[in-house]
C-alpha positions in Angstrom: 94.3 77.5 118.9 92.2 78.4 121.8 94.5 76.6 124.3 97.7 78.1 123.0 96.4 81.6 122.5 97.1 82.9 126.0 100.5 81.2 126.0 101.7 82.7 122.7 99.7 85.9 123.1 99.8 86.9 119.4 99.8 90.6 118.6 97.6 92.6 118.9 95.7 90.6 121.7 96.4 91.5 125.3 96.9 89.1 128.3 94.0 88.9 130.7 95.9 86.7 133.2 99.2 87.4 134.9 102.1 85.9 132.9 103.1 83.6 135.7 99.7 81.8 135.5 100.8 80.2 132.2 103.2 78.0 134.2 100.5 76.0 136.0 98.3 76.3 132.9 100.9 74.4 130.9 101.9 71.9 133.6 98.2 70.9 134.3 97.8 70.2 130.6 101.0 68.0 130.8 99.4 66.0 133.6 96.5 64.9 131.4 99.0 64.2 128.6 101.1 62.1 130.9 98.2 60.2 132.3 96.8 59.3 128.9 100.3 58.4 127.6 100.9 56.1 130.6 97.6 54.4 130.1 98.4 53.7 126.4 102.0 52.5 127.2 101.2 50.0 130.0 98.0 48.4 128.6 98.2 44.7 128.1 95.5 44.7 125.4 94.8 46.6 122.2 92.3 49.4 123.1 91.0 49.9 119.5 90.0 46.6 117.9 90.3 48.1 114.4 94.1 48.0 114.7 94.2 44.3 115.4 93.0 43.6 111.8 94.7 46.6 110.1 97.8 45.9 107.9 101.0 46.1 110.0 104.0 48.2 109.2 107.7 47.7 110.1 106.8 44.2 111.5 105.5 45.4 114.9 102.4 44.1 116.5 99.3 46.2 117.2 100.1 46.2 121.0 103.7 47.3 120.4 102.4 50.0 118.1 100.1 51.2 120.9 102.9 51.2 123.4 105.2 53.1 121.1 102.4 55.7 120.5 102.1 56.1 124.3 105.9 56.6 124.6 106.0 59.2 121.9 103.1 61.1 123.5 104.7 60.8 126.9 108.2 62.2 126.2 108.2 64.4 123.1 104.6 65.4 123.8 105.5 66.5 127.3 108.3 68.7 126.0 105.7 70.7 124.1 104.4 71.8 127.5 107.5 71.8 129.7 109.8 73.8 127.4 107.5 76.8 127.1 106.7 76.6 130.8 110.4 76.7 131.6 111.0 79.6 129.2 108.2 81.6 130.8 109.6 80.8 134.3 113.0 82.0 133.1 111.5 85.3 131.8 109.5 85.8 135.0 112.6 85.3 137.2 115.0 87.3 135.1 116.2 90.7 136.4 114.1 93.7 135.5 115.2 97.2 134.5 113.7 100.6 134.7 112.2 102.1 131.5 113.7 105.4 130.4 111.3 108.3 129.7 112.3 108.2 126.1 110.9 104.7 125.8 107.6 105.8 127.1 107.6 108.7 124.7 107.9 106.2 121.8 104.5 104.8 123.0 103.1 108.3 122.9 102.6 108.3 126.7 104.1 110.5 129.5 106.5 108.7 131.9 104.8 107.6 135.1 106.0 109.3 138.4 108.7 107.5 140.2 110.7 104.5 139.0 108.8 101.9 137.0 109.9 98.3 136.5 109.0 96.2 133.5 110.2 92.9 132.2 113.5 92.9 130.3 112.3 93.2 126.8 112.6 95.5 123.9 109.7 98.0 124.1 109.8 98.6 120.3 108.2 95.2 119.8 104.9 96.5 121.2 104.7 99.2 118.5 102.6 98.5 115.4 104.5 96.9 112.6 105.2 99.3 109.7 106.2 97.6 106.4 108.0 100.8 105.5 110.4 100.0 108.3 111.1 96.4 107.3 114.6 96.1 106.1 114.8 95.8 102.3 111.1 95.8 101.8 110.7 99.4 103.0 113.3 100.7 100.6 111.6 99.0 97.7 108.2 100.2 98.6 109.4 103.8 99.1 111.1 103.8 95.7 109.7 106.6 93.6 108.9 104.4 90.7 107.7 101.4 92.7 104.0 101.7 91.9 104.6 102.6 88.3 106.8 99.6 87.8 104.0 97.3 89.2 101.5 99.0 86.9 103.6 98.6 83.8 104.1 94.9 84.7 100.4 94.4 85.1 99.7 96.4 81.9 102.0 94.0 80.0 100.2 91.0 81.4 96.8 92.5 80.5 98.0 93.2 77.0 99.1 89.6 76.6 95.7 88.3 77.9 93.8 90.6 75.6 95.9 89.7 72.5 95.6 86.0 73.2 91.9 86.3 73.9 91.3 87.9 70.5 93.8 85.9 68.4 94.2 82.6 70.3 92.0 79.5 70.2 88.6 80.0 71.8 89.1 77.2 74.3 89.4 78.5 77.8 92.0 76.0 79.0 94.3 76.8 76.1 93.9 80.6 76.1 95.5 83.1 78.5 92.2 85.0 78.7 90.5 81.8 79.9 93.2 80.9 82.5 95.0 83.9 84.0 92.1 86.3 84.8 89.6 83.8 86.2 91.8 81.3 88.0 95.1 82.9 88.9 94.6 86.7 89.1 91.4 86.5 91.2 93.1 84.1 93.7 96.3 86.1 94.0 94.4 89.3 94.6 92.3 87.9 97.5 95.5 86.3 99.0 97.1 89.7 98.8 94.1 91.2 100.6 94.5 88.6 103.3 98.2 89.2 103.7 98.8 92.9 103.2 95.7 94.7 102.0 94.6 96.2 98.7 97.7 95.6 96.7 95.9 95.1 93.4 94.7 98.7 93.3 98.3 99.8 94.0 99.4 97.9 90.8 96.2 98.6 88.8 97.0 98.9 85.1 93.7 100.7 84.5 94.7 103.8 86.5 98.1 103.8 84.7 96.4 104.2 81.4 94.1 106.8 82.9 97.0 108.8 84.1 98.5 108.7 80.6 95.2 109.8 79.1 95.0 112.8 81.4 97.8 114.4 79.4 95.3 114.8 76.6 91.9 114.8 78.3 91.0 117.8 80.6 89.7 116.0 83.8 88.1 119.2 85.0 84.4 118.3 85.6 83.1 117.4 89.0 81.5 114.0 89.5 77.7 114.4 89.8 76.6 114.8 93.4 73.7 112.3 93.0 76.2 109.6 92.0 78.6 110.2 94.9 77.5 106.9 96.6 78.1 103.2 96.0 74.8 102.5 94.5 76.1 102.6 90.9 78.9 100.2 91.9 76.3 97.9 93.6 74.3 97.7 90.4 77.4 97.1 88.3 78.5 94.3 90.6 75.1 92.6 90.4 75.2 92.8 86.6 78.8 91.5 86.5 78.1 88.5 88.8 75.0 87.7 86.7 76.8 88.0 83.4 79.6 85.8 84.6 77.2 82.9 85.1 74.6 83.7 82.4 77.1 84.0 79.6 79.9 81.7 80.9 82.5 84.5 80.7 85.1 82.0 82.1 84.7 79.9 78.9 84.8 82.8 76.4 88.3 84.2 75.9 87.1 86.7 73.3 84.4 88.1 75.7 87.0 88.3 78.5 89.4 90.2 76.3 86.7 92.6 75.2 85.6 93.0 78.9 89.2 94.0 79.8 89.4 96.5 76.9 86.0 98.0 78.0 87.4 98.4 81.5 90.4 100.3 80.1 88.2 102.6 78.0 85.8 103.3 80.8 88.6 104.2 83.3 90.1 106.4 80.6 86.9 108.3 79.9 85.5 108.6 83.4 88.8 109.9 85.0 89.8 111.7 81.8 86.8 114.0 82.1 86.1 114.1 85.9 88.4 115.3 88.7 89.7 113.0 91.3 89.6 109.2 91.1 85.8 109.0 90.4 86.2 105.7 88.5 87.9 104.0 91.5 85.6 105.5 94.1 82.2 105.3 92.6 82.2 103.0 89.5 84.8 100.2 89.4 83.3 96.9 90.6 86.7 95.3 91.1 87.7 98.2 93.3 84.6 97.9 95.4 85.3 94.2 95.8 88.8 95.0 97.2 87.5 97.9 99.3 85.1 95.6 101.1 87.4 92.7 101.6 90.2 95.0 102.8 88.0 95.9 105.7 89.4 92.9 107.5 92.9 93.3 106.2 95.8 93.3 108.8 97.4 96.4 107.2 96.3 99.9 106.6 97.8 103.1 105.2 97.5 105.4 108.2 99.1 108.1 110.4 101.9 106.9 112.7 101.7 109.7 115.3 98.3 111.6 115.2 99.7 114.4 117.4 102.2 115.3 114.7 99.3 116.2 112.3 98.0 118.8 114.8 100.8 121.3 113.9 100.7 120.6 110.1 99.2 123.6 108.2 99.7 122.5 104.6 97.9 119.1 104.7 100.1 117.9 101.8 98.8 114.3 102.2 95.4 115.6 101.0 96.3 118.6 98.8 99.7 117.5 97.5 102.6 119.9 96.8 104.8 121.0 93.9 106.5 117.6 93.6 103.8 115.1 94.6 100.0 115.0 94.2 97.9 114.3 97.2 95.1 111.8 97.7 92.9 111.7 94.7 90.1 110.2 96.7 90.1 113.1 99.2 91.0 110.8 102.2 92.4 113.1 104.8 94.9 111.0 106.7 94.3 112.3 110.2 90.6 111.5 109.9 91.0 108.4 107.8 90.1 105.0 109.5 89.9 101.7 107.8 90.6 100.7 104.1 87.3 101.7 102.5 88.0 103.8 99.4 91.8 103.5 99.9 93.7 102.3 96.8 97.1 102.0 98.5 98.5 104.4 95.9 101.0 105.7 98.4 100.6 109.3 97.2 99.9 110.5 100.7 103.0 108.7 102.0 105.3 110.5 99.5 103.5 113.9 100.0 103.7 114.0 103.8 106.5 116.5 104.7 106.8 114.9 108.2 107.1 111.3 107.0 104.2 110.5 109.3 102.2 108.1 107.1 103.0 104.4 107.3 102.0 101.0 106.1 100.9 99.9 109.6 99.5 96.6 111.0 96.1 97.0 112.5 93.5 94.8 114.2 91.3 93.4 111.4 87.7 94.8 111.6 88.5 97.2 114.3 87.1 100.3 112.5 84.0 98.4 111.5 83.3 97.7 115.2 84.0 101.3 116.4 82.3 103.0 113.5 83.8 106.4 114.2 83.4 109.2 111.6 85.8 108.7 108.8 87.1 110.9 106.0 84.8 110.7 102.9 83.0 107.6 104.3 81.4 109.1 107.4 79.9 106.4 109.6 78.7 103.0 108.4 75.5 103.5 110.3 74.5 106.3 107.8 75.6 104.5 104.7 73.0 102.1 103.4 74.8 102.0 100.0 77.9 100.5 101.7 75.7 98.0 103.6 74.1 96.9 100.2 77.6 96.6 98.7 78.7 94.3 101.5 75.5 92.2 101.3 75.8 91.7 97.6 79.5 90.6 97.9 78.8 88.4 100.9 75.8 86.6 99.5 77.5 86.7 96.0 80.4 84.6 97.3 78.0 81.7 98.2 75.8 82.1 95.1 78.9 82.2 92.8 80.3 79.0 94.4 77.0 77.2 94.6 76.5 77.8 90.8 79.4 75.5 90.1 78.6 72.5 92.2 77.1 69.4 90.6 73.8 69.2 92.5 72.9 72.7 91.5 74.0 72.2 87.9 72.0 68.9 87.6 69.0 70.6 89.2 69.1 73.5 86.7 69.5 71.0 83.8 66.5 69.1 85.0 64.4 72.2 85.2 65.6 73.4 81.8 64.4 70.1 80.3 61.1 70.0 82.2 60.2 73.6 81.2 61.4 72.9 77.7 63.7 76.0 77.7 66.3 76.5 75.0 69.0 77.5 77.5 69.4 78.0 81.2 69.6 81.8 80.9 66.2 82.3 82.6 67.0 80.0 85.5 70.4 81.6 86.0 68.8 85.0 86.0 66.2 83.9 88.6 68.9 82.3 90.8 71.0 85.5 90.7 68.1 87.8 91.3 67.1 85.7 94.3 70.6 85.2 95.7 72.0 88.7 95.2 69.0 90.9 95.7 65.9 89.3 97.2 67.4 87.0 99.8 70.0 89.4 101.2 67.5 92.2 101.2 64.8 90.3 103.0 67.2 88.6 105.5 68.9 91.8 106.4 65.7 93.8 106.8 64.2 91.1 108.9 67.3 90.9 111.1 67.4 94.7 111.5 63.8 94.8 112.4 64.0 92.0 115.0 67.2 93.5 116.5 66.6 97.2 116.4 62.8 97.5 116.3 60.8 100.2 114.5 63.0 103.1 115.5 66.6 101.7 115.1 66.2 99.2 112.2 68.0 101.4 109.7 71.0 101.9 111.9 71.2 98.2 112.7 70.9 97.3 109.1 73.8 99.5 108.1 76.1 98.6 110.9 75.5 94.9 111.2 75.5 94.2 107.5 79.1 95.5 107.2 80.2 93.0 109.8 79.3 90.1 107.4 82.3 91.1 105.2 84.7 88.6 106.9 82.3 85.7 106.2 82.0 86.6 102.5 85.7 87.0 102.3 86.3 83.6 103.8 84.0 82.0 101.2 85.6 83.9 98.3 89.0 82.9 99.5 88.1 79.2 100.0 86.5 79.1 96.6 89.3 80.8 94.7 92.0 78.7 96.5 90.3 75.5 95.4 90.4 76.5 91.7 93.9 77.9 92.0 95.4 74.7 93.5 93.5 72.4 91.2 94.5 74.4 88.1 97.7 76.1 89.3 99.7 74.7 86.3 97.2 75.4 83.5 99.4 78.3 82.2 102.0 75.7 81.2 100.2 74.4 78.1 99.1 78.0 77.2 102.7 79.1 77.3 103.8 76.2 75.2 101.1 77.0 72.6 102.2 80.6 72.4 105.8 79.6 72.0 104.8 77.2 69.2 102.7 80.0 67.5 105.8 82.2 67.4 107.9 79.3 66.1 110.2 79.2 69.1 109.5 75.5 69.7 108.6 72.8 67.2 105.7 71.3 69.2 103.9 72.0 72.5 102.7 68.4 73.0 105.2 68.2 75.9 103.7 71.3 77.5 100.9 69.5 79.3 99.8 70.8 82.7 100.9 68.2 85.4 98.3 67.0 87.8 98.3 69.1 91.0 100.0 67.6 94.0 97.9 69.3 96.6 94.8 67.2 97.2 93.7 67.9 100.8 91.9 71.0 99.7 88.6 70.6 101.8 90.7 71.0 105.0 92.3 74.2 103.8 88.9 75.6 102.5 87.2 74.8 105.9 90.0 76.6 107.8 89.5 79.7 105.6 85.8 79.6 105.9 86.0 79.0 109.7 88.2 82.0 110.2 85.8 84.2 108.3 82.8 82.9 110.2 84.5 83.3 113.6 85.7 86.9 112.9 82.2 87.7 111.6 80.5 86.5 114.8 83.1 88.4 116.9 82.4 91.6 115.0 78.7 91.1 115.2 78.8 90.6 119.0 81.1 93.6 119.6 78.8 95.8 117.5 75.7 94.4 119.4 77.4 95.4 122.7 77.7 99.0 121.4 74.4 99.2 119.6 71.8 101.5 121.2 68.3 100.3 122.2 67.8 96.6 122.4 69.9 94.2 124.5 73.1 92.9 122.9 71.7 89.4 122.7 68.6 90.5 120.9 70.6 92.6 118.4 73.1 89.9 117.9 70.9 86.8 117.5 69.2 87.4 114.1 72.4 88.4 112.4 74.1 85.4 113.9 71.4 83.2 112.4 72.2 84.7 108.9 75.9 84.2 109.4 75.5 80.6 110.6 73.1 79.7 107.8 75.6 81.0 105.2 78.4 79.2 107.0 76.6 75.9 106.8 75.8 76.5 103.2 79.5 77.1 102.6 80.4 73.8 104.3 77.9 72.0 102.1 79.4 73.6 99.0 82.9 72.6 99.9 82.0 68.9 100.1 80.2 68.9 96.8 81.8 67.9 93.4 82.6 71.2 91.7 82.8 72.0 88.0 86.4 72.4 86.9 86.1 75.6 84.9 89.0 76.8 82.7 90.6 73.4 82.7 90.5 70.2 80.6 89.3 68.3 83.7 85.7 67.5 84.6 
């Protein structure tokens, strides 16, 4: 990846070397490729003695195998360097043309004086990608009933899960409430966050029921000012993560069904009596999870041309109009930055009279690094509640995964037996209190004090803690992907049982979940964890370079130690045997 990065130059990175330097860059790499290939091809002895005793294939000797490997590396391997070098040379030597002023205007810049020559390429490709302008997809997403259709679909699935959780067998692997929410829904939502942003909130069935309830309930009261922070959501997240482990919610379909029903009732009551989207912004633990993880999403609902908003007097994106409501979370688009508090409801897109709000590609984590003042959020340096939210979710990713690996489970069983406890509830509670509250609090306070000193520790704590979000997201993603691929087909026997219950088939014995075909999961998990770790370090360093007071190295080092420690813990977790929850496997 590091080698090919300057050659491919993926968006939105920018080239630091002239384009022509990629030609010798590639050819020099081909020289070492050729030298090693020739060395392998013309050797008269086997270089790796292991192959002399290894089973042979296709009837060729170990020396012939080695020579063939050298030949493959020499010819097809060289093409991997020569072809892109030739293509870049062709681009560099091609005729150039002048850029018309209108093309500069599309970049929002005035044309430079005199004729300007650029490479022969389409200037539109340098503009941010807007999903609303993707052929076919944009039409669907702009459809008036697009969001409502997604919500109705999700509502139907939720109703099916609740009904099966109440009436079906109380075995998680044979019940929709034990399979779909904890294995499939969680994984698909984090994958959606990685690909396109907070799509679950867009399709959230809880807000659909809330909107229906508002036809009866008044929704006139203002949310209390002392609750207009994330502290309530932080507390609810800690309780949720604790309850999941303490009461084995993944293995209790009835409890899962009642939890979903409680969610619907809470959303209905909170947003039925209070204005705005108070439930989404200040209460919903699921929403806070998605807000934090979408900080590193590659897409954002944002203004296309900021200058167009300067002449707007109505601010329909915020206030709404006669045909379309504005943003319920009071996010003023010209001042909005990042995805915090954004539910991707698309109300601002439909309300904008200038069609100036798009679904745009952005640099992941950019707004966290800059930390400019944002609508409703302000600056992260002044939001200890958001810092606490990120810390709970980051450390929670590792605590949640560690609670399922065999060494931890065996250790807790041993302590339960030694202390003569009737259950592991006390040990789980201690583990969660330490992992979700004590450890992140002590580690972050220590890092902030070492990096910022007595005067700036608070600012450092708030700013650097938010930069840990990519690492937590990488661990959540690696963990959920493992369970998804190892239990991807578990809905098959559940569906067979449901069809049998309705009498549509005679027996569901044939509806057995086949064994998963994807076994190389540790490699994929490590890639996901590595990506989160590297992005985390990058964001920490960029924030340290902008932080006031101490040197960047001093500000960066303690937080890098926290990130690296968590990363190593994540690697250890990946290579441990893990409990196969929600399946019939061990």
